[in-house]
SEBA-273201 format. One line per field, with one value per residue (C-alpha): residue in three letters; x negated, y negated, z; residue number from 1. Coordinates in Angstrom, 3 decimals. Each point is the difference from the previous one (the first is absolute). Layout:
BEGIN
residu: c(ala|...)
u: c(X|...)
v: c(Y|...)
w: c(Z|...)
num: c(NUM|...)
END
This chain:
BEGIN
residu: c(met|asn|phe|pro|ile|leu|ser|ser|ile|ile|phe|ile|pro|leu|leu|gly|ser|ile|phe|ile|ile|leu|ile|lys|asn|ser|ser|asp|lys|ser|leu|asn|asn|val|lys|tyr|val|ala|ile|phe|thr|ser|phe|ala|asn|leu|ile|ile|ser|leu|phe|leu|trp|phe|ser|phe|asp|thr|ser|ser|ala|glu|phe|gln|phe|val|glu|asn|lys|gln|trp|val|lys|gly|tyr|phe|asn|phe|lys|ile|gly|val|asp|gly|ile|ser|ile|leu|phe|ile|leu|leu|thr|thr|phe|ile|thr|pro|leu|cys|val|leu|ser|val|ile|asn|ser|val|lys|phe|arg|val|lys|glu|phe|leu|val|ile|leu|leu|val|leu|glu|thr|leu|met|ile|gly|val|phe|cys|ser|leu|asp|leu|val|ile|phe|tyr|leu|phe|phe|glu|gly|gly|leu|ile|pro|met|phe|leu|ile|ile|gly|ile|trp|gly|gly|ser|arg|arg|val|tyr|ser|ala|phe|lys|phe|phe|leu|phe|thr|leu|leu|gly|ser|val|leu|met|leu|ile|ala|val|ile|ser|ile|tyr|trp|ile|ala|gly|ser|thr|asp|ile|val|his|leu|leu|glu|ile|lys|ile|pro|lys|asp|tyr|gln|tyr|leu|leu|trp|leu|ala|phe|phe|ser|ser|phe|ala|val|lys|leu|pro|met|trp|pro|val|his|thr|trp|leu|pro|asp|ala|his|val|glu|ala|pro|thr|ala|gly|ser|val|ile|leu|ala|ala|ile|leu|leu|lys|met|ala|gly|tyr|gly|phe|ile|arg|phe|ser|leu|gly|leu|phe|pro|val|ala|ser|asp|phe|phe|thr|pro|leu|ile|phe|leu|leu|ser|ile|ile|ala|ile|ile|tyr|thr|ser|leu|val|ala|leu|met|gln|glu|asp|met|lys|lys|leu|ile|ala|tyr|ser|ser|val|ala|his|met|gly|phe|val|thr|ile|gly|ile|phe|thr|leu|thr|lys|gln|gly|leu|glu|gly|ser|ile|ile|gln|met|ile|ser|his|gly|leu|ile|ser|ala|ser|leu|phe|leu|cys|val|gly|ile|ile|tyr|asp|arg|phe|asn|ser|arg|leu|ile|ser|ser|tyr|gly|gly|leu|val|asn|ile|val|pro|lys|tyr|ala|leu|ile|phe|met|ile|phe|thr|leu|ala|ala|leu|gly|leu|pro|gly|thr|ser|gly|phe|val|gly|glu|ile|leu|ile|leu|ile|gly|ala|phe|gln|lys|ser|val|leu|val|ala|val|leu|ala|ser|phe|gly|val|ile|leu|ala|ala|ala|tyr|met|leu|trp|leu|tyr|lys|arg|val|ile|phe|gly|lys|ile|lys|asn|lys|glu|leu|lys|lys|ile|tyr|asp|leu|asn|lys|thr|glu|ile|phe|ile|leu|ser|ser|leu|ala|phe|leu|thr|ile|leu|phe|gly|phe|tyr|pro|glu|pro|leu|leu|arg|thr|val|asp|thr|ser|ile|thr|glu|leu|ile|lys|asn|tyr|glu|ile|asn|leu|ala|tyr|tyr|leu|thr|gln|ser|val|asn)
u: c(-65.659|0.008|-3.263|0.693|-2.216|1.333|-0.435|-3.533|-0.824|1.425|-1.641|-3.356|-1.589|1.412|-1.479|-3.338|0.070|0.566|-3.031|-2.084|1.139|-1.151|-3.528|-2.206|-2.055|-3.361|-2.325|-0.411|0.983|3.399|0.522|-0.780|2.540|2.585|-0.653|0.132|3.339|1.492|-1.265|1.188|3.426|0.681|-1.188|1.928|3.145|-0.686|-0.277|3.258|1.803|-1.252|1.424|3.279|-0.016|-0.721|2.809|2.473|2.878|0.088|3.274|1.966|1.204|0.671|-2.239|-2.405|-2.043|2.624|-0.632|2.713|-0.724|2.256|-1.538|2.551|2.824|3.235|-1.517|-3.224|-1.975|-3.619|0.834|-2.615|-0.126|-1.279|1.302|-1.754|-0.369|-1.402|-2.423|-2.177|-0.439|-0.981|-2.641|-1.250|-0.308|-1.849|-2.329|-0.902|-0.527|-3.035|-1.638|0.527|-1.547|-3.073|-0.243|0.241|-3.165|-1.964|1.791|1.153|-2.914|1.577|2.721|0.052|1.695|2.875|0.375|0.332|2.537|2.151|-0.371|1.245|2.893|0.929|-0.011|2.513|2.300|-0.243|0.769|2.905|1.579|0.126|1.297|2.730|3.586|1.438|0.197|-1.175|-3.014|-0.761|0.135|-2.293|-2.619|0.413|-0.537|-2.495|-2.484|-0.218|-1.913|-2.991|-0.366|0.254|-2.872|-2.083|0.221|-0.235|-3.028|-2.037|1.002|-1.877|-0.384|3.728|1.117|2.217|1.958|0.434|0.962|2.715|1.282|0.271|1.705|2.501|1.008|0.643|1.554|2.425|1.082|0.736|2.125|2.928|-0.562|0.303|3.330|1.079|-0.931|2.105|2.861|-0.149|0.255|3.029|1.623|-0.797|-0.595|-3.323|-3.504|-0.638|-1.206|1.293|3.448|-0.057|-0.892|3.073|2.518|0.953|-0.768|2.872|-0.623|0.598|-2.996|-2.402|-1.104|-1.132|-1.584|-1.866|-1.328|-1.101|-2.037|-1.238|-1.357|-2.340|-0.962|-0.555|-2.546|-1.730|-0.273|-0.582|2.246|-0.276|0.364|-0.668|-3.333|-2.322|-1.077|-1.521|-3.014|-1.001|0.365|-2.048|-2.779|-0.515|0.627|-2.948|-0.298|1.877|2.766|0.430|0.077|2.731|1.981|-0.017|0.189|2.656|1.598|1.355|1.490|2.120|2.168|0.315|1.025|2.532|1.592|0.470|1.192|2.248|0.839|1.006|1.125|2.160|1.090|0.701|2.511|-2.331|-2.969|1.921|1.053|-3.496|-1.886|-0.283|-1.566|-2.550|-0.857|-0.444|-2.277|-1.973|-0.616|-1.153|-2.304|-1.510|-0.701|-0.688|-2.304|-1.849|-0.745|-1.072|-2.287|-1.722|-1.006|-1.503|-3.668|0.294|0.065|2.230|2.501|0.136|0.760|2.576|1.910|-0.196|1.714|2.944|0.277|-0.141|2.668|2.153|-0.030|1.005|3.103|1.055|-0.322|1.995|2.934|0.274|1.751|-1.234|-1.891|-3.032|0.000|0.274|-2.542|-2.297|0.311|-0.999|-2.941|-0.980|-0.023|-2.114|-2.297|-0.322|-0.819|-2.951|-1.178|0.378|-1.717|-2.873|-0.317|-0.080|-2.581|-2.096|0.155|-0.806|-3.075|-1.721|1.227|-1.755|-3.200|0.074|2.512|1.977|3.351|-0.375|-0.094|-2.543|-2.487|-0.370|-0.833|-2.154|0.736|-0.050|-3.781|-0.349|2.719|1.048|1.944|2.043|0.597|1.319|2.417|1.200|0.694|2.258|2.162|0.029|1.387|2.493|1.239|0.815|1.924|-2.371|1.493|-1.599|0.290|2.847|0.622|1.197|2.471|1.838|0.175|1.171|2.803|1.108|0.051|1.982|2.529|0.080|0.700|3.060|1.261|-1.059|-2.212|-0.780|-1.242|-2.163|-1.529|-0.804|-1.450|-2.223|-1.833|-1.249|-1.891|-1.789|-0.807|-1.270|-2.457|-1.099|-0.753|-1.478|-2.334|-0.952|-0.877|-2.048|-1.873|-1.081|-1.055|-1.594|-1.324|-2.002|-3.266|-1.129|0.484|-1.090|-3.348|1.132|2.407|-2.962|-0.348|3.395|0.129|2.349|2.744|-0.971|1.350|2.948|1.078|-0.333|2.191|2.690|0.177|-0.340|2.944|2.148|-1.221|0.730|3.660|0.386|-1.103|1.707|3.420|-0.663|-0.342|2.186|2.700|2.142|-0.632|1.350|2.931|0.957|0.014|2.317|2.169|2.828|0.168|0.122|2.699|2.097|-0.559|1.210|2.957|1.134|-0.550|2.217|2.703|0.086|-0.023|2.887|1.896|-0.362|0.993|3.092|0.911|-0.351|2.325|2.595)
v: c(28.498|2.885|1.461|2.684|-1.656|1.884|3.395|-1.042|-0.981|3.277|2.356|-1.635|1.502|3.409|-0.397|-0.949|3.121|2.163|-1.580|0.744|3.645|0.330|-1.175|3.063|0.428|0.423|-2.716|-3.172|-1.905|1.691|-0.930|-3.624|0.192|1.260|-2.999|-2.449|1.370|-0.210|-3.558|-1.155|1.627|-1.429|-3.515|-0.007|0.872|-2.867|-2.460|1.218|-0.266|-3.571|-0.776|1.543|-2.311|-3.112|0.953|0.612|-2.495|-0.852|-1.936|3.155|2.622|2.513|2.975|-0.903|1.931|2.753|3.182|2.633|3.331|3.049|2.767|2.653|-0.655|-0.989|-0.033|-1.940|-2.633|-1.013|-3.570|-2.428|-3.725|-2.540|-2.875|-2.480|2.575|2.960|-1.938|-0.977|3.645|0.890|-2.729|1.273|3.526|-1.049|-2.227|2.557|2.944|-1.352|-0.969|3.590|1.265|-2.144|1.186|3.650|-0.399|-0.712|2.157|3.271|2.424|2.985|0.641|-3.681|0.742|1.852|-2.714|-2.741|2.061|0.419|-3.684|-1.145|2.471|-1.366|-3.544|1.045|1.488|-2.997|-2.533|2.188|-0.290|-3.795|-0.030|2.649|-1.060|3.496|1.890|3.285|-1.662|-1.809|3.261|1.809|-2.751|-0.440|3.679|0.568|-2.217|2.582|2.473|-2.201|-1.305|3.538|1.019|-3.078|0.727|3.785|0.108|-3.115|-0.500|0.642|3.103|0.209|-0.836|3.061|-0.555|-3.720|0.589|2.513|-2.169|-2.961|2.115|1.704|-3.163|-1.998|2.847|1.072|-3.608|-0.294|3.137|-1.877|-2.870|2.463|1.203|-3.642|-0.655|2.986|-1.234|-3.477|1.518|1.982|-3.111|-2.594|2.150|-1.749|-0.373|-3.279|-2.383|-3.133|1.581|1.173|-3.483|-1.362|2.546|0.559|3.395|1.009|-0.986|3.506|1.344|-2.826|1.041|3.503|-1.201|-2.750|2.521|2.320|-2.751|-1.148|3.479|-0.324|-3.660|0.159|2.807|-1.613|-3.481|1.459|-0.969|1.185|2.882|1.650|-1.790|2.671|1.277|-3.380|-0.177|3.568|-0.660|-3.206|1.497|2.970|-1.734|-1.342|-3.779|-0.453|2.304|-2.056|-3.200|1.265|1.494|-3.180|-2.569|1.501|3.292|-1.436|-2.940|2.321|0.648|-3.702|-0.639|2.829|-1.573|-3.280|1.482|2.823|-0.326|-3.647|0.067|3.133|0.427|-3.448|1.253|2.723|-2.386|-2.431|2.819|1.484|-3.310|0.265|3.465|-1.390|-2.840|2.403|2.380|-2.927|-1.604|3.327|0.484|-3.470|0.179|3.723|0.530|-3.238|1.301|3.342|-1.849|-1.652|3.434|1.353|0.850|0.841|-3.097|1.579|1.186|-3.485|-1.586|2.732|-0.761|-3.712|0.788|1.549|-3.161|-2.280|2.065|-0.544|-3.707|0.846|1.971|-2.757|-2.558|2.111|0.584|-3.566|-0.571|-3.585|-1.608|-0.683|3.537|1.732|-2.230|0.404|3.791|0.079|-2.351|2.075|3.148|-1.644|-1.483|3.285|1.685|-2.342|-0.068|3.688|0.945|-2.282|1.368|3.611|-0.944|-1.669|3.137|2.155|-2.069|0.523|3.607|0.720|-1.457|1.443|2.872|-1.018|-1.679|-0.190|-3.525|1.096|0.888|-3.630|-3.362|-2.923|0.362|-3.781|0.183|2.742|-0.615|-3.685|-0.062|2.948|-1.657|-3.146|1.754|2.333|-3.077|-1.494|3.114|0.439|-3.510|0.553|3.207|-1.839|-2.680|-2.969|-3.147|-0.485|3.673|1.862|1.978|-3.148|-0.985|3.323|0.260|-3.567|0.307|3.321|-1.486|-3.021|2.356|2.143|-3.045|-0.733|3.547|0.739|-2.007|3.134|1.905|-2.950|-0.402|3.701|0.115|-2.961|2.189|1.944|-3.072|-0.241|3.704|-0.133|-2.687|2.182|3.208|-1.641|-2.334|2.848|2.117|-2.765|-0.807|3.589|0.692|-3.269|-1.689|1.178|1.864|2.498|3.221|2.375|-0.692|2.044|-2.828|-2.136|2.221|-0.880|-2.630|-2.898|-0.262|0.694|-1.948|2.325|-0.123|-3.779|-0.262|2.301|-1.632|-3.556|0.582|1.132|-2.810|-2.621|1.057|0.374|-3.595|-1.380|1.325|-1.176|-3.614|0.176|2.716|-1.878|2.433|2.875|-1.968|-1.387|3.489|1.565|-3.024|0.481|3.767|-0.254|-2.697|2.189|3.068|-1.815|-1.491|3.408|1.571|-2.572|0.246|3.794|0.023|-2.470|2.159|3.137|-1.857|-1.343|3.485|1.274|-2.709|0.750)
w: c(-225.131|-2.486|1.287|2.670|2.575|3.039|-1.644|-0.890|3.574|1.296|-2.474|-0.835|3.162|-0.971|-3.477|1.551|2.177|-3.103|-1.689|3.097|0.001|-3.623|0.856|0.433|3.177|-1.699|1.291|2.020|-3.129|-0.065|3.669|-0.859|-2.838|2.477|2.247|-2.905|-1.204|3.509|0.501|-3.444|0.412|3.457|-0.834|-3.298|1.942|2.410|-2.895|-1.556|3.345|0.406|-3.438|1.197|3.037|-2.059|-2.418|2.813|0.350|3.711|-0.370|-0.852|2.469|-2.776|-0.703|-2.789|-2.605|0.242|-1.984|-0.213|-1.693|-0.041|2.092|1.026|-2.455|1.685|3.489|0.615|-1.903|0.295|0.973|1.275|0.711|2.510|2.083|2.267|2.771|-1.915|-2.205|2.980|1.015|-3.572|0.136|3.354|-1.426|-3.143|2.043|2.668|-2.382|-1.933|3.293|1.181|-3.234|0.623|3.598|-1.078|-2.074|3.195|2.554|-1.639|-0.324|-1.786|-2.580|-0.911|-3.329|1.658|2.651|-2.634|-1.967|3.111|0.906|-3.424|0.059|3.431|-1.403|-2.652|2.632|2.342|-2.734|-1.127|3.462|-0.200|-3.602|0.301|-0.635|0.329|3.289|-1.520|-1.654|3.264|1.946|-2.450|0.131|3.765|0.774|-2.794|1.824|2.805|-2.153|-0.979|3.555|1.373|-2.293|0.837|3.737|-0.334|-2.339|0.784|3.638|3.231|2.158|0.843|-3.527|-0.550|3.221|-0.738|-3.637|0.904|2.845|-2.365|-2.665|2.304|1.873|-3.166|-1.991|2.720|0.477|-3.709|-0.320|1.523|-2.425|-2.908|1.420|0.260|-3.639|-1.081|2.208|-1.525|-3.488|1.163|1.561|-2.659|-3.087|-0.621|1.355|-1.841|2.710|-1.775|-0.287|3.615|1.241|-1.792|1.308|3.613|1.511|2.343|3.591|1.340|-1.957|0.739|3.479|-0.970|-3.236|1.871|2.513|-2.806|-1.676|3.405|0.741|-2.970|0.320|3.779|-0.408|-2.964|1.562|2.707|2.916|3.586|0.956|-3.407|-0.435|1.363|-3.430|-0.956|2.380|-0.888|-3.726|0.192|2.096|-2.311|-3.349|-2.011|-0.114|-3.290|1.264|3.176|-2.046|-2.340|2.873|2.107|-2.780|-2.265|1.048|3.256|-1.924|-2.118|3.066|0.836|-3.592|0.291|3.090|-1.881|-3.277|1.242|3.704|-0.310|-3.623|0.003|3.632|1.533|2.608|1.234|-0.012|2.175|2.342|0.378|0.293|3.833|-0.435|-2.456|2.373|2.920|-1.918|-1.442|3.394|1.438|-2.992|0.359|3.728|0.463|-2.988|0.765|3.502|-1.467|-2.433|2.965|1.295|-3.213|-0.439|-3.709|-2.216|-2.633|2.576|1.551|-3.372|-0.719|3.214|-0.802|-3.328|1.852|2.114|-3.047|-1.747|3.089|-0.835|-3.569|1.021|2.407|-2.796|-2.458|2.327|1.253|-3.330|-0.005|-2.851|2.194|1.392|-3.368|-1.710|2.998|-0.121|-3.676|0.551|3.050|-2.135|-2.707|2.642|1.866|-3.289|-0.457|3.618|0.866|-3.269|0.943|3.530|-1.184|-2.618|2.706|2.140|-3.028|-0.856|3.347|0.175|-3.320|1.450|3.522|-0.180|3.081|0.582|3.784|1.393|2.615|-2.761|-0.976|1.526|-1.051|-3.722|-0.404|0.358|-2.636|-2.606|0.285|-3.298|1.168|3.385|-1.702|-2.329|2.778|2.147|-2.696|-0.162|3.778|0.417|-2.829|1.660|3.219|-1.923|0.177|-1.641|-3.384|-0.891|-1.707|3.196|1.744|-2.739|0.062|3.788|0.606|-2.574|1.518|3.504|-1.220|-1.575|3.146|2.215|-2.139|0.503|3.590|2.343|2.039|-3.066|-1.055|3.473|0.326|-3.518|0.872|2.499|-2.992|-1.205|3.360|0.055|-3.600|1.031|2.906|-1.886|-3.114|1.912|2.344|-3.028|-1.614|3.205|0.610|-3.592|-1.074|3.150|3.010|0.122|-2.626|1.965|-2.743|-1.700|-2.998|-0.837|-1.092|-3.057|-1.476|-2.736|-0.622|-2.612|-3.610|-2.984|-0.605|3.633|0.080|-3.114|1.437|3.433|-1.336|-2.348|2.915|2.257|-2.680|-0.310|3.774|0.532|-3.139|1.011|3.553|-1.114|-3.119|0.128|-2.531|-2.926|2.097|1.414|-3.408|-1.508|2.609|0.821|-2.516|0.407|3.804|-0.149|-2.296|2.197|3.128|-1.891|-1.290|3.417|1.701|-2.693|0.186|3.790|0.088|-2.509|2.116|3.178|-1.746|-1.151|3.563|1.338|-2.680)
num: c(1|2|3|4|5|6|7|8|9|10|11|12|13|14|15|16|17|18|19|20|21|22|23|24|25|26|27|28|29|30|31|32|33|34|35|36|37|38|39|40|41|42|43|44|45|46|47|48|49|50|51|52|53|54|55|56|57|58|59|60|61|62|63|64|65|66|67|68|69|70|71|72|73|74|75|76|77|78|79|80|81|82|83|84|85|86|87|88|89|90|91|92|93|94|95|96|97|98|99|100|101|102|103|104|105|106|107|108|109|110|111|112|113|114|115|116|117|118|119|120|121|122|123|124|125|126|127|128|129|130|131|132|133|134|135|136|137|138|139|140|141|142|143|144|145|146|147|148|149|150|151|152|153|154|155|156|157|158|159|160|161|162|163|164|165|166|167|168|169|170|171|172|173|174|175|176|177|178|179|180|181|182|183|184|185|186|187|188|189|190|191|192|193|194|195|196|197|198|199|200|201|202|203|204|205|206|207|208|209|210|211|212|213|214|215|216|217|218|219|220|221|222|223|224|225|226|227|228|229|230|231|232|233|234|235|236|237|238|239|240|241|242|243|244|245|246|247|248|249|250|251|252|253|254|255|256|257|258|259|260|261|262|263|264|265|266|267|268|269|270|271|272|273|274|275|276|277|278|279|280|281|282|283|284|285|286|287|288|289|290|291|292|293|294|295|296|297|298|299|300|301|302|303|304|305|306|307|308|309|310|311|312|313|314|315|316|317|318|319|320|321|322|323|324|325|326|327|328|329|330|331|332|333|334|335|336|337|338|339|340|341|342|343|344|345|346|347|348|349|350|351|352|353|354|355|356|357|358|359|360|361|362|363|364|365|366|367|368|369|370|371|372|373|374|375|376|377|378|379|380|381|382|383|384|385|386|387|388|389|390|391|392|393|394|395|396|397|398|399|400|401|402|403|404|405|406|407|408|409|410|411|412|413|414|415|416|417|418|419|420|421|422|423|424|425|426|427|428|429|430|431|432|433|434|435|436|437|438|439|440|441|442|443|444|445|446|447|448|449|450|451|452|453|454|455|456|457|458|459|460|461|462|463|464|465|466|467|468|469|470|471|472|473|474|475|476|477|478|479|480|481|482|483|484|485|486|487|488|489|490|491|492|493|494|495|496|497|498|499|500)
END
């Protein structure tokens, strides 16, 4: 394909944000124009990304639609491309962003123009992460996303927005400083930061452990893993609805993608060595944060802790190094992107109407907003992994992969499924059923047409991939098979070298 489709997908949102900046703030008409440009830009990008998916050759494990432009002569190139793993995260990003744009129109009350500009810039940076085929480009996109999210939390967040924004920024930035040192070290060792080239060569075993830990320091915070997860509940609670959606649905997945692409791809010996550590931290995250979620009185904080638990399943799946585990971890990330986005949107909808996130403020909503109660039920059941939803597919594949690696890990992880059912059903019962404790609740209204469209779109995919995950599995199958094959070959090579 001669058309630079990946560059288009990356930079169309940026172009849209420039158009919005050029629109003068003179009247309500100009504000409507801002909204129309944001909606058109985000939906156009979704359509182009769907065309990319339909044009993608699922039988090939090679990177496709590769674009390679000279950037810093003799050192770094602006190189982008996709394989079966990265293309799904691009689709998730381009699907979630227009829904966020639509939700902003209802929920953000001031500086709407600036919010939409930042949201579109953030989309460019997130897509760039999943397209990057050069470590320097990856790092720039990966870290660049901190700034828009910092602004979203710090300007449009709640009463503790400044504290939460700085905590988010410092945690993630400090974790990534070591990754920058690792990128520089890799250039010094291999003479290149080209990811395709680095996947083909073998980084010396002696360097792998430190390099793995350096990348881990960034990905563990971003995912987040226990015990460096404490920034996430604060960030979610204070962020506006669209900010929470983007944070949970996409930003967390960048770290999971990084584990697959770099930790497994570049450092197989270190990944094998540190697998028990990953399993230990993941099990603690699943059980501990699930128990903490049970004790929460703030709906957003409960869902935030549930995200940490679900990401624990993802890291277990990745480091099982089995086909079922890896495919399950990717489906779990896509599924969590849909479900967590939906849950935060559901919380945001009633918060906009009643200005409270406390579970104790509600009760009996099924009698007042039945449409809302129905759609909230779908996502509650999906979050606890009910068969027939995408949440079940990811978790069952991860557990199958975990049983092949370690029965103990699989059994302990299974407790997370039980605890997820406990805290999600407990949340739903207290908010939706029971008596109407507060008479003021009778004044709130049910879902409007925009909200029905947003939540129905998410519910459709959640159920579709629950019954028919084949499109996702077919897309990642060849790339995952090749990843495992190369991992095993490289690991065997290093072991042979050690024996000799």
